Backbone bond lengths (Angstrom), bond angles and torsions (degrees), N, CA, C in turn:
res aa  C-N    CA-C-N  psi(-1)  N-CA   C-N-CA  omega(-1)  CA-C   N-CA-C  phi
1 X - - - 1.500 - - 1.519 105.16 -
2 X 1.348 117.64 -46.45 1.440 120.00 -173.33 1.525 113.84 -81.88
3 X 1.278 117.17 0.50 1.429 123.96 178.30 1.582 114.26 -81.74
4 X 1.368 113.77 -16.21 1.459 122.95 -174.22 1.533 113.39 -127.26
5 X 1.297 115.47 152.29 1.434 121.08 163.79 1.531 110.62 -126.94
6 X 1.356 115.61 140.33 1.418 123.64 -165.10 1.589 113.12 -114.85
7 X 1.371 115.85 141.56 1.409 119.62 176.88 1.463 109.43 -136.35
8 X 1.386 116.62 153.78 1.418 121.26 176.36 1.491 107.58 -135.75
9 X 1.361 122.62 132.66 1.334 128.27 174.51 1.532 111.81 -106.45
10 X 1.336 111.46 120.54 1.477 120.80 -177.15 1.593 107.58 -91.75
11 X 1.370 115.97 93.19 1.515 117.57 -179.31 1.547 106.88 -88.95
12 X 1.350 112.26 -177.15 1.388 120.72 -177.50 1.566 110.36 -70.06
13 X 1.384 118.38 -33.31 1.432 121.08 -173.16 1.488 109.25 -126.73
14 X 1.350 119.86 -7.60 1.470 119.29 -177.86 1.497 112.67 -140.04
15 X 1.290 114.81 157.69 1.562 121.05 168.74 1.471 106.59 -117.06
16 X 1.369 113.64 127.70 1.467 116.98 -176.62 1.527 109.35 -125.55
17 X 1.269 113.58 138.52 1.487 122.74 -178.82 1.518 110.50 -114.46
18 X 1.325 119.51 133.20 1.490 120.91 168.01 1.515 107.18 -129.30
19 X 1.304 110.80 141.36 1.484 121.38 179.76 1.585 108.89 -116.27
20 X 1.271 120.84 119.78 1.424 123.25 -171.50 1.528 110.59 -113.97
21 X 1.308 113.20 143.66 1.515 119.25 178.77 1.545 111.67 -79.93
22 X 1.275 118.66 127.82 1.469 121.29 -174.83 1.482 108.38 -68.49
23 X 1.360 122.15 -29.50 1.376 123.75 -177.91 1.517 116.97 -65.51
24 X 1.248 119.60 -32.47 1.413 125.28 -177.84 1.509 120.01 -145.34
25 X 1.347 116.50 5.99 1.466 124.01 175.30 1.542 109.30 66.54
26 X 1.264 114.67 25.62 1.450 121.69 174.89 1.573 110.72 -81.04
27 X 1.242 114.09 135.21 1.553 119.94 177.65 1.562 105.70 -79.25
28 X 1.346 116.24 114.88 1.509 123.86 -175.20 1.508 107.20 -94.30
29 X 1.379 119.91 -27.63 1.409 119.04 -173.80 1.595 105.93 -154.54
30 X 1.376 116.40 135.23 1.422 121.71 178.08 1.461 110.98 -142.64
31 X 1.304 118.93 124.88 1.434 119.84 -177.31 1.552 108.09 -145.50
32 X 1.387 115.59 147.62 1.468 118.57 176.75 1.548 107.43 -136.76
33 X 1.355 114.12 154.87 1.391 121.28 177.58 1.548 104.36 -140.88
34 X 1.371 118.86 158.14 1.463 123.81 172.47 1.453 108.68 -60.02
35 X 1.288 117.19 139.25 1.458 123.51 179.58 1.475 112.96 -75.93
36 X 1.300 116.14 -34.22 1.520 122.39 -176.93 1.463 108.86 54.09
37 X 1.310 118.23 36.92 1.464 124.15 179.91 1.465 116.67 -57.53
38 X 1.358 114.25 -26.86 1.468 119.03 179.81 1.498 110.63 -64.66
39 X 1.362 123.48 -10.40 1.392 125.78 177.45 1.509 113.96 -89.95
40 X 1.334 115.36 3.02 1.402 119.12 176.39 1.536 120.32 106.80
41 X 1.283 118.45 166.78 1.438 124.22 -173.02 1.516 109.57 -62.90
42 X 1.250 117.39 -54.94 1.510 118.44 -178.25 1.508 111.89 -57.15
43 X 1.235 120.92 -39.02 1.501 123.39 -179.11 1.510 105.37 -66.36
44 X 1.388 120.29 -42.77 1.458 122.19 -178.14 1.584 110.32 -58.25
45 X 1.430 112.65 -45.40 1.476 115.19 178.17 1.502 115.83 -58.30
46 X 1.423 112.97 -36.41 1.484 117.70 175.38 1.497 112.93 -67.46
47 X 1.313 117.09 -35.08 1.492 120.42 174.84 1.528 111.35 -62.14
48 X 1.340 116.07 -39.06 1.396 119.79 178.73 1.501 111.23 -63.85
49 X 1.356 115.31 -44.73 1.474 121.29 178.38 1.491 113.47 -60.68
50 X 1.292 115.64 -38.48 1.444 123.94 177.50 1.496 111.10 -60.18
51 X 1.392 115.88 -47.77 1.460 121.95 -179.75 1.523 109.04 -64.16
52 X 1.331 119.10 -47.36 1.442 123.07 -178.22 1.578 109.50 -60.23
53 X 1.357 115.53 -47.15 1.475 117.41 -179.74 1.533 111.09 -62.69
54 X 1.313 117.85 -36.11 1.479 119.56 -178.26 1.561 108.76 -67.07
55 X 1.372 116.97 -43.79 1.491 116.06 -175.44 1.547 107.31 -75.00
56 X 1.237 119.50 -33.75 1.463 121.11 171.99 1.524 116.10 -59.01
57 X 1.262 112.52 -37.80 1.486 117.46 178.43 1.554 111.49 -71.30
58 X 1.302 116.08 -36.28 1.485 123.19 178.84 1.545 108.96 -67.88
59 X 1.339 117.46 -36.78 1.486 121.27 -179.74 1.476 113.93 -83.87
60 X 1.341 114.28 -25.68 1.537 115.85 -176.52 1.539 109.71 84.52
61 X 1.290 119.79 14.57 1.433 121.67 173.21 1.534 112.53 -155.80
62 X 1.314 114.27 159.34 1.413 121.29 -176.22 1.547 113.82 -110.52
63 X 1.237 125.80 138.19 1.451 122.29 -179.31 1.465 112.89 -74.10
64 X 1.409 112.05 157.85 1.549 116.69 173.33 1.474 108.60 -104.10
65 X 1.381 122.04 -5.87 1.446 124.43 178.84 1.488 107.46 -151.07
66 X 1.357 119.68 151.98 1.410 123.25 179.11 1.508 106.61 -145.05
67 X 1.339 119.08 132.56 1.488 121.64 169.67 1.477 112.77 -93.91
68 X 1.296 115.58 142.23 1.542 120.63 -173.92 1.504 107.27 -124.16
69 X 1.254 116.49 126.37 1.495 125.71 168.57 1.540 109.06 -91.31
70 X 1.297 114.85 120.64 1.464 119.60 -174.93 1.502 114.86 -119.27
71 X 1.283 119.82 154.23 1.452 124.05 -176.66 1.535 114.18 -81.67
72 X 1.351 116.23 10.80 1.489 122.47 176.17 1.501 109.18 -150.72
73 X 1.256 119.05 -148.54 1.462 123.77 -174.97 1.486 111.35 -137.06
74 X 1.288 117.45 144.78 1.489 119.51 171.19 1.553 109.08 -86.41
75 X 1.319 116.33 125.78 1.418 119.87 -176.31 1.536 107.86 -79.40
76 X 1.312 121.37 117.15 1.416 121.43 -179.57 1.551 116.29 -62.10
77 X 1.280 112.74 -25.90 1.552 116.19 -177.10 1.584 109.18 -77.82
78 X 1.321 118.37 -36.41 1.453 121.81 -174.37 1.510 114.17 -105.41
79 X 1.386 117.83 -19.23 1.383 121.90 -177.91 1.556 115.12 72.60
80 X 1.290 113.97 17.17 1.550 115.21 177.37 1.498 109.56 -128.53
81 X 1.232 119.44 161.74 1.498 127.36 -178.48 1.461 111.94 -71.19
82 X 1.402 114.94 150.57 1.404 122.22 177.83 1.582 108.69 -149.40
83 X 1.314 113.31 160.27 1.434 119.65 175.02 1.541 114.98 61.62
84 X 1.338 116.79 25.30 1.511 118.59 -179.75 1.556 109.39 -93.12
85 X 1.326 111.98 131.93 1.489 116.44 176.54 1.501 106.17 -76.24
86 X 1.330 123.00 -17.26 1.455 122.27 167.72 1.517 104.96 -86.29
87 X 1.295 113.73 91.69 1.489 119.33 -159.78 1.592 109.37 -69.53
88 X 1.323 119.47 -17.22 1.493 119.50 174.13 1.441 114.50 -56.03
89 X 1.313 116.18 -27.40 1.492 122.88 -172.50 1.566 111.33 -83.40
90 X 1.329 119.42 -22.56 1.456 123.74 -175.52 1.489 106.97 -64.29
91 X 1.394 114.34 138.68 1.406 125.22 177.98 1.470 116.75 71.48
92 X 1.373 118.24 13.76 1.413 123.68 -177.82 1.597 111.46 -112.54
93 X 1.288 114.25 140.71 1.499 118.53 175.19 1.479 115.33 -76.42
94 X 1.384 117.51 68.71 1.402 121.06 -163.03 1.553 111.41 -65.40
95 X 1.306 120.91 -38.68 1.464 119.54 178.96 1.478 112.58 -63.74
96 X 1.345 118.32 -41.09 1.496 121.23 178.94 1.508 109.80 -65.37
97 X 1.290 116.18 -45.95 1.450 117.93 -175.47 1.543 112.83 -65.93
98 X 1.344 115.70 -38.34 1.443 118.17 177.41 1.526 113.36 -69.62
99 X 1.360 114.73 -37.44 1.450 118.58 178.69 1.610 107.41 -63.48
100 X 1.297 118.98 -41.27 1.412 119.23 179.09 1.510 115.98 -70.23
101 X 1.342 115.45 -39.71 1.424 120.17 -178.03 1.538 109.97 -69.97
102 X 1.350 119.35 -41.53 1.425 122.65 -172.01 1.492 110.78 -96.83
103 X 1.265 120.93 -14.21 1.503 127.01 -177.39 1.527 110.89 57.97
104 X 1.337 114.23 45.84 1.380 123.23 175.38 1.569 110.55 -133.37
105 X 1.430 113.94 163.53 1.419 118.12 170.34 1.528 108.34 -78.34
106 X 1.344 114.08 136.14 1.489 121.54 -175.71 1.467 110.19 -117.88
107 X 1.313 116.86 137.53 1.518 125.32 171.39 1.504 106.21 -126.85
108 X 1.352 120.79 131.55 1.404 127.21 -179.89 1.588 111.06 -116.28
109 X 1.248 115.28 143.18 1.466 120.87 172.74 1.565 106.85 -145.35
110 X 1.333 112.82 153.11 1.445 117.95 171.71 1.583 113.15 -62.45
111 X 1.365 115.38 148.18 1.519 115.78 -173.59 1.478 112.76 -60.85
112 X 1.345 118.24 -31.13 1.430 120.77 176.27 1.498 112.85 -64.59
113 X 1.349 116.22 -39.71 1.431 119.42 176.83 1.554 109.32 -63.50
114 X 1.302 117.09 -38.37 1.463 120.41 -178.29 1.513 110.61 -64.45
115 X 1.369 117.25 -42.30 1.463 121.23 176.49 1.445 110.72 -56.70
116 X 1.374 118.41 -46.22 1.431 121.70 -176.63 1.527 111.57 -67.40
117 X 1.253 116.05 -41.18 1.519 119.73 178.03 1.481 111.94 -60.96
118 X 1.307 120.69 -43.18 1.436 122.44 178.83 1.521 111.22 -66.65
119 X 1.342 116.19 -48.98 1.449 118.40 -175.84 1.566 108.16 -66.11
120 X 1.286 122.75 -24.87 1.417 127.06 177.08 1.540 108.59 -72.67
121 X 1.266 118.65 -48.50 1.510 119.01 -175.61 1.475 116.07 -90.99
122 X 1.387 116.46 -24.55 1.511 115.88 177.91 1.501 116.03 -125.82
123 X 1.326 115.00 -6.54 1.460 116.62 -170.62 1.533 115.77 -114.77
124 X 1.336 112.90 -134.45 1.491 119.86 -167.71 1.571 113.44 -61.13
125 X 1.353 115.13 -32.59 1.442 116.81 -177.71 1.605 111.61 -61.09
126 X 1.295 115.81 -31.68 1.470 120.47 177.75 1.557 111.15 -67.52
127 X 1.381 115.13 -19.49 1.410 117.18 -178.10 1.530 112.60 -92.60
128 X 1.336 113.57 -34.44 1.508 116.32 -170.50 1.527 113.54 -103.10
129 X 1.356 117.88 -27.01 1.482 123.64 -178.58 1.475 111.06 -167.24
130 X 1.324 116.35 70.65 1.533 119.12 -174.49 1.544 113.27 -63.23
131 X 1.364 117.42 -16.28 1.491 118.22 -179.11 1.582 109.78 -92.87
132 X 1.277 117.67 12.04 1.494 118.20 -171.82 1.492 113.27 -62.66
133 X 1.259 118.88 124.67 1.389 124.54 179.87 1.567 112.37 -71.65
134 X 1.296 113.45 -44.34 1.546 118.70 -178.95 1.533 105.23 -122.63
135 X 1.337 114.41 134.13 1.548 123.37 171.07 1.430 109.47 -122.19
136 X 1.334 117.18 129.13 1.447 119.82 175.72 1.566 105.38 -115.57
137 X 1.335 113.21 129.39 1.500 120.08 -174.78 1.470 109.29 -121.35
138 X 1.287 116.85 130.18 1.504 122.76 -171.00 1.610 102.85 -113.31
139 X 1.323 112.43 143.31 1.486 118.90 166.03 1.524 104.78 -118.52
140 X 1.278 116.68 117.67 1.448 121.13 176.77 1.566 106.71 -120.87
141 X 1.359 113.95 104.02 1.462 120.85 177.79 1.504 110.39 -145.63
142 X 1.361 114.56 -118.85 1.439 120.73 179.30 1.535 107.55 -65.58
143 X 1.387 113.92 -34.99 1.514 120.47 172.37 1.415 106.70 -125.05
144 X 1.412 117.53 -175.33 1.410 124.61 175.98 1.515 109.53 -126.08
145 X 1.278 116.44 120.53 1.495 121.79 -179.51 1.502 109.78 -136.97
146 X 1.319 116.19 174.09 1.440 118.17 176.18 1.580 106.64 -158.79
147 X 1.389 112.81 164.32 1.458 121.03 174.15 1.496 111.63 -134.59
148 X 1.255 116.15 155.69 1.449 120.88 178.78 1.548 112.33 -121.94
149 X 1.315 116.44 133.41 1.461 117.03 172.91 1.511 106.60 -128.73
150 X 1.378 110.40 128.83 1.498 120.14 177.03 1.497 111.79 -118.01
151 X 1.337 118.31 126.89 1.433 119.52 -176.57 1.511 113.75 45.92
152 X 1.323 114.35 47.43 1.435 118.01 178.45 1.483 120.01 75.42
153 X 1.337 119.05 0.82 1.467 124.86 -176.37 1.496 110.48 -117.45
154 X 1.322 117.36 140.88 1.419 125.83 174.50 1.555 109.81 -68.67
155 X 1.342 117.65 132.40 1.453 119.90 175.09 1.540 107.90 -101.93
156 X 1.321 112.79 120.66 1.497 118.88 -179.40 1.558 115.35 -98.80
157 X 1.357 113.71 -34.25 1.470 119.57 174.61 1.553 114.90 90.69
158 X 1.305 115.17 168.59 1.469 118.36 -177.90 1.517 115.13 -60.02
159 X 1.408 114.79 -41.08 1.467 120.30 178.80 1.472 115.53 -97.25
160 X 1.334 117.09 5.77 1.465 120.99 -178.79 1.589 110.25 71.97
161 X 1.301 118.92 24.61 1.451 121.10 -177.66 1.497 113.98 -122.81
162 X 1.409 116.38 16.61 1.502 119.69 -179.69 1.514 106.95 -59.27
163 X 1.294 121.00 134.21 1.460 126.13 178.81 1.489 113.72 89.41
164 X 1.317 118.83 8.20 1.504 119.30 -179.25 1.525 108.47 -80.39
165 X 1.282 114.09 58.52 1.526 125.09 -177.31 1.511 111.06 -58.70
166 X 1.319 117.61 -36.92 1.442 120.58 -172.46 1.516 110.93 -74.12
167 X 1.283 122.02 -7.59 1.554 119.17 177.08 1.540 110.66 -113.25
168 X 1.309 115.96 25.93 1.477 116.71 162.01 1.570 108.94 -84.78
169 X 1.309 117.04 130.48 1.423 124.03 -178.79 1.553 107.17 -69.73
170 X 1.420 116.04 118.79 1.432 117.62 -179.24 1.556 107.42 -118.83
171 X 1.322 121.89 -6.13 1.398 125.26 -179.50 1.539 108.57 -142.08
172 X 1.255 119.26 79.52 1.479 123.92 -167.01 1.552 111.00 -50.89
173 X 1.227 120.45 -34.62 1.469 125.63 -175.07 1.539 108.41 -95.45
174 X 1.297 116.76 16.03 1.488 120.99 -175.22 1.530 111.15 -82.26
175 X 1.408 107.07 -166.59 1.506 114.76 -177.53 1.464 113.01 -73.12
176 X 1.411 114.37 158.12 1.437 118.23 176.85 1.428 111.61 -66.89
177 X 1.306 119.27 145.89 1.502 124.12 173.17 1.495 111.00 -109.16
178 X 1.311 120.80 155.38 1.428 121.25 -178.61 1.492 112.90 -62.06
179 X 1.322 114.99 -21.39 1.571 120.10 -178.30 1.578 109.70 -74.80
180 X 1.339 117.47 -9.56 1.411 118.73 175.58 1.565 112.41 104.97
181 X 1.293 117.30 -12.77 1.472 121.18 174.97 1.542 111.00 -91.80
182 X 1.268 115.56 176.64 1.450 123.75 179.96 1.549 111.44 -120.98
183 X 1.344 117.17 133.11 1.438 120.67 176.15 1.499 114.98 78.57
184 X 1.299 119.95 21.37 1.475 120.34 173.75 1.492 112.07 -56.84
185 X 1.304 117.05 149.81 1.409 124.25 178.55 1.584 110.32 -50.08
186 X 1.257 114.79 -40.02 1.497 118.87 177.41 1.467 113.95 -60.09
187 X 1.256 119.61 -32.38 1.455 122.29 178.63 1.506 109.55 -73.51
188 X 1.305 121.91 -17.64 1.513 124.59 -172.11 1.443 109.72 -101.06
189 X 1.435 120.40 -49.53 1.487 118.43 -168.13 1.542 112.44 -114.88
190 X 1.370 118.14 4.70 1.437 116.74 167.10 1.471 117.88 -66.62
191 X 1.248 123.93 167.03 1.432 123.67 175.75 1.464 114.24 -56.49
192 X 1.330 121.47 -51.68 1.435 120.71 172.33 1.470 117.15 -61.82
193 X 1.405 117.78 -33.56 1.424 119.50 175.69 1.518 113.91 -60.55
194 X 1.341 114.40 -41.20 1.462 121.14 -178.57 1.529 110.30 -69.72
195 X 1.325 113.95 -41.10 1.526 117.83 175.07 1.494 113.16 -64.82
196 X 1.351 117.48 -31.64 1.524 119.95 174.41 1.500 109.62 -69.20
197 X 1.364 117.49 -37.82 1.450 116.77 179.95 1.514 113.42 -64.55
198 X 1.341 115.60 -34.24 1.456 119.55 177.62 1.579 107.74 -67.76
199 X 1.317 113.59 -46.43 1.507 117.43 -175.25 1.525 108.39 -65.06
200 X 1.328 121.81 -32.80 1.431 120.91 179.84 1.490 112.84 -68.62
201 X 1.344 119.33 -26.22 1.436 124.67 175.97 1.475 116.13 -80.70
202 X 1.381 112.17 -35.74 1.462 118.16 -167.42 1.556 115.32 -117.43
203 X 1.326 115.42 -23.77 1.447 119.58 -177.76 1.493 110.97 83.37
204 X 1.409 115.15 8.24 1.496 119.90 -171.88 1.642 105.88 -113.96
205 X 1.291 116.75 135.25 1.444 117.45 176.56 1.576 106.96 -94.23
206 X 1.297 117.23 124.16 1.358 123.33 175.11 1.546 112.78 -135.84
207 X 1.313 117.29 152.23 1.390 120.19 179.31 1.612 110.04 -70.45
208 X 1.299 118.15 159.05 1.464 118.03 178.05 1.535 113.91 -59.07
209 X 1.351 114.39 -38.77 1.492 119.29 -177.81 1.519 109.28 -66.12
210 X 1.336 114.98 -38.30 1.495 115.60 175.44 1.496 112.64 -64.77
211 X 1.328 118.51 -44.06 1.499 124.76 178.89 1.513 107.19 -56.43
212 X 1.333 119.65 -46.78 1.445 123.66 -174.30 1.582 108.86 -64.51
213 X 1.323 114.58 -38.63 1.483 121.10 179.95 1.572 106.06 -62.68
214 X 1.338 118.35 -48.55 1.373 123.12 177.83 1.543 114.63 -57.68
215 X 1.352 116.25 -40.24 1.363 122.04 176.46 1.509 111.40 -60.22
216 X 1.316 118.34 -41.88 1.522 123.56 177.08 1.510 109.81 -61.47
217 X 1.336 118.13 -27.01 1.469 118.66 -179.79 1.482 111.53 -91.41
218 X 1.300 116.73 1.62 1.484 120.53 174.64 1.497 115.05 93.05
219 X 1.314 118.45 10.86 1.438 123.83 177.53 1.549 110.57 -55.77
220 X 1.373 120.81 121.54 1.446 120.16 -173.44 1.529 111.28 -59.54
221 X 1.346 120.72 -49.12 1.426 121.67 -176.62 1.499 114.07 -65.16
222 X 1.341 119.54 -38.27 1.439 122.26 172.10 1.529 114.45 -64.83
223 X 1.335 112.85 -38.92 1.462 115.04 176.78 1.503 110.70 -61.81
224 X 1.296 117.30 -38.59 1.477 123.62 179.95 1.554 109.62 -58.51
225 X 1.331 116.57 -44.48 1.445 121.98 -179.99 1.556 111.70 -67.11
226 X 1.319 116.36 -39.39 1.498 122.36 176.18 1.524 109.06 -65.37
227 X 1.341 119.27 -42.92 1.459 123.44 -177.07 1.627 107.95 -67.70
228 X 1.290 113.53 -41.46 1.461 117.58 174.89 1.544 110.14 -60.07
229 X 1.235 119.75 -49.00 1.481 119.75 178.28 1.579 108.23 -55.03
230 X 1.298 119.09 -46.61 1.480 120.63 -171.97 1.532 108.70 -66.24
231 X 1.334 114.33 -42.94 1.441 119.05 177.61 1.514 117.35 -58.23
232 X 1.342 113.97 -50.04 1.430 118.02 178.84 1.499 115.84 -74.48
233 X 1.287 116.49 -27.85 1.474 122.19 174.33 1.578 108.03 -63.20
234 X 1.370 116.70 -47.92 1.438 120.71 -177.79 1.517 110.96 -66.02
235 X 1.305 118.60 -39.87 1.512 124.11 179.57 1.523 107.39 -63.46
236 X 1.328 118.71 -52.78 1.504 123.27 -174.32 1.488 109.18 -66.73
237 X 1.271 124.93 -38.22 1.471 131.13 -173.11 1.534 103.95 -73.35
238 X 1.269 118.35 -39.52 1.467 118.94 -179.12 1.556 112.63 -67.28
239 X 1.311 114.83 -32.71 1.464 120.73 175.60 1.549 109.75 -62.39
240 X 1.291 117.01 -41.30 1.455 120.02 177.19 1.508 112.75 -67.67
241 X 1.377 117.05 -43.44 1.481 122.51 178.73 1.493 108.76 -60.84
242 X 1.344 120.24 -39.06 1.497 123.64 -174.30 1.605 106.02 -71.50
243 X 1.250 119.73 -19.79 1.495 121.28 179.46 1.509 112.87 -98.72
244 X 1.373 116.24 -48.01 1.452 121.74 -175.36 1.552 118.68 -99.82
245 X 1.400 114.23 -25.37 1.364 120.43 -178.74 1.513 110.96 50.28
246 X 1.310 122.18 55.85 1.427 123.09 -174.26 1.634 111.53 -68.77
247 X 1.357 112.36 154.88 1.484 116.84 175.98 1.499 112.68 -85.29
248 X 1.407 120.89 -13.94 1.374 126.52 170.74 1.502 109.33 -150.05
249 X 1.295 116.92 145.96 1.459 122.82 169.10 1.511 105.49 -120.99
250 X 1.383 113.30 129.26 1.499 118.58 -177.97 1.616 103.69 -111.76
251 X 1.310 114.68 132.97 1.427 116.49 177.53 1.551 109.51 -117.97
252 X 1.300 113.62 111.77 1.454 121.40 177.14 1.445 114.94 -113.25
253 X 1.351 119.23 179.25 1.407 124.57 -176.67 1.474 114.41 93.10
254 X 1.321 122.12 169.69 1.407 124.39 -173.73 1.554 114.54 -62.13
255 X 1.339 111.13 -41.55 1.510 112.65 177.94 1.460 113.33 -68.70
256 X 1.349 117.44 -26.35 1.486 122.55 174.34 1.549 112.70 -61.73
257 X 1.346 117.66 -11.72 1.501 118.10 179.52 1.556 110.06 -82.33
258 X 1.330 118.44 -5.91 1.467 122.44 174.87 1.525 113.08 -68.57
259 X 1.347 119.68 107.96 1.372 121.84 -168.69 1.518 114.46 -59.44
260 X 1.324 117.76 -35.95 1.381 122.68 -177.44 1.499 115.72 -61.06
261 X 1.245 119.10 -15.27 1.538 122.60 176.30 1.515 108.46 -66.23
262 X 1.368 119.09 -24.97 1.472 121.09 -178.51 1.460 116.72 -93.56
263 X 1.269 119.52 -1.64 1.449 123.01 172.40 1.633 108.89 -126.44
264 X 1.305 117.45 -70.14 1.445 117.74 179.93 1.520 110.51 -67.84
265 X 1.356 119.71 -38.23 1.499 121.52 173.51 1.501 112.97 -58.93
266 X 1.351 115.33 -42.89 1.487 117.52 -179.05 1.581 108.68 -67.09
267 X 1.260 119.48 -39.55 1.478 121.51 175.89 1.496 110.88 -65.31
268 X 1.297 119.81 -30.32 1.497 123.95 177.70 1.557 112.13 -68.20
269 X 1.300 116.19 -17.13 1.462 119.91 177.99 1.606 111.25 -73.49
270 X 1.265 110.96 -38.47 1.481 119.46 -165.70 1.564 115.45 -56.44
271 X 1.387 117.27 -43.85 1.482 118.14 -179.00 1.523 113.13 -65.59
272 X 1.307 120.19 -15.86 1.439 123.44 -175.69 1.653 110.63 -105.23
273 X 1.349 112.73 3.36 1.412 117.87 -172.22 1.544 113.51 -93.13
274 X 1.329 119.35 139.72 1.447 121.89 178.73 1.533 110.26 -86.54
275 X 1.330 114.22 50.68 1.398 124.36 176.34 1.496 109.16 -162.67
276 X 1.364 113.22 153.36 1.470 117.46 -175.15 1.595 113.56 -79.36
277 X 1.325 116.25 -18.71 1.473 120.03 179.89 1.489 109.42 -135.14
278 X 1.334 117.93 158.32 1.467 126.04 176.82 1.473 108.99 -117.21
279 X 1.277 118.23 110.30 1.474 123.87 -178.08 1.555 111.32 -105.35
280 X 1.385 117.21 -9.76 1.436 120.63 -172.71 1.546 108.45 -67.80
281 X 1.298 119.12 126.07 1.512 120.11 170.37 1.490 110.80 -66.16
282 X 1.277 118.11 133.83 1.410 123.88 176.64 1.553 105.89 -120.97
283 X 1.346 114.09 111.02 1.491 119.37 -161.79 1.557 111.80 -137.07
284 X 1.275 117.42 161.25 1.476 126.66 174.14 1.477 108.09 -82.02
285 X 1.369 120.18 147.04 1.415 124.32 170.67 1.539 107.56 -65.90
286 X 1.367 114.11 161.73 1.500 116.85 179.95 1.594 109.65 -124.82
287 X 1.282 118.53 -4.19 1.529 119.33 -179.53 1.415 112.69 -88.82
288 X 1.303 121.68 -4.07 1.405 121.88 179.40 1.560 113.37 54.46
289 X 1.330 117.13 -145.71 1.458 118.80 -177.87 1.521 114.93 -68.85
290 X 1.320 118.41 0.80 1.427 120.98 178.04 1.576 110.45 -81.51
291 X 1.321 116.56 -20.86 1.433 117.66 -170.69 1.519 115.49 -62.03
292 X 1.300 118.64 -38.27 1.420 120.63 -178.47 1.538 114.91 -64.84
293 X 1.322 114.94 -45.08 1.461 118.61 179.12 1.462 113.85 -75.06
294 X 1.319 117.18 -31.18 1.563 119.31 178.31 1.541 105.70 -70.04
295 X 1.366 116.10 -43.63 1.468 117.43 178.75 1.414 114.56 -60.31
296 X 1.406 117.50 -36.99 1.419 121.44 177.23 1.506 111.60 -61.01
297 X 1.319 114.71 -44.73 1.496 116.99 176.05 1.502 115.73 -62.07
298 X 1.346 114.55 -34.04 1.509 116.32 175.33 1.564 116.75 -69.10
299 X 1.344 115.62 -10.91 1.417 115.08 173.03 1.541 112.76 -68.15
300 X 1.293 116.72 -16.98 1.490 117.10 179.89 1.520 111.01 -120.70
301 X 1.276 118.55 11.18 1.437 123.69 179.16 1.486 112.43 -62.81
């Protein structure tokens, strides 16, 4: 039992478990099953138990603690989940219910925090700046989120919202966000936000990948969307650097695959920076879809 540490990633459609060896951080077992979350909260908990029991049977031992990566946050004041796009979790005391069901100690963190933790301890941070005191990790995809690791530990904050970078208002007269505000960063530089910007100019619905291909070909409207992304990325990241001054910034998610973020996007940070030079590495993650579940496990390492 003490030879391993366990993590579970609660995705929108799947539940994934990884068991890691304490001796060398090697993944010794990894298994995933459909979450079937549409059948409700209680059913989802039973799916988690099924997965844990299966992995324990294969290893011949049961954990005494499990880290969970979640699609939202546990509110420290109320003890229930909030801001989960897997809505069955919202308003539920997930950590308490899991601890009782599985008879283990439970530690929860937002999935963005888990990605940053894994990339800090096992991934790209070890390559570019292994001594980084602060690491800021961004997920730019369907939504925009982020996580913060300081001295190897996830920062959750007083309200459990540390790293909610995507819900800073950056365009006060902008589009409505699901959170109730207008012009949140998520409405501007997420994949859907960029697609909406193209549609607003052209009346045409295109995927982000198609828009970026048109931008490479010199299409004026697509170039506008690309330049809009670079501008707001630079402005928003500079605000983070001015506050946290991270040693590494990791950019994950589908939008993070746009290569210009790492040259033109990096240059767009500098005019808004309270410093004359920018030394911070801005890099892609290297662990792929392993990061979330590995980071969840590291919560209890």
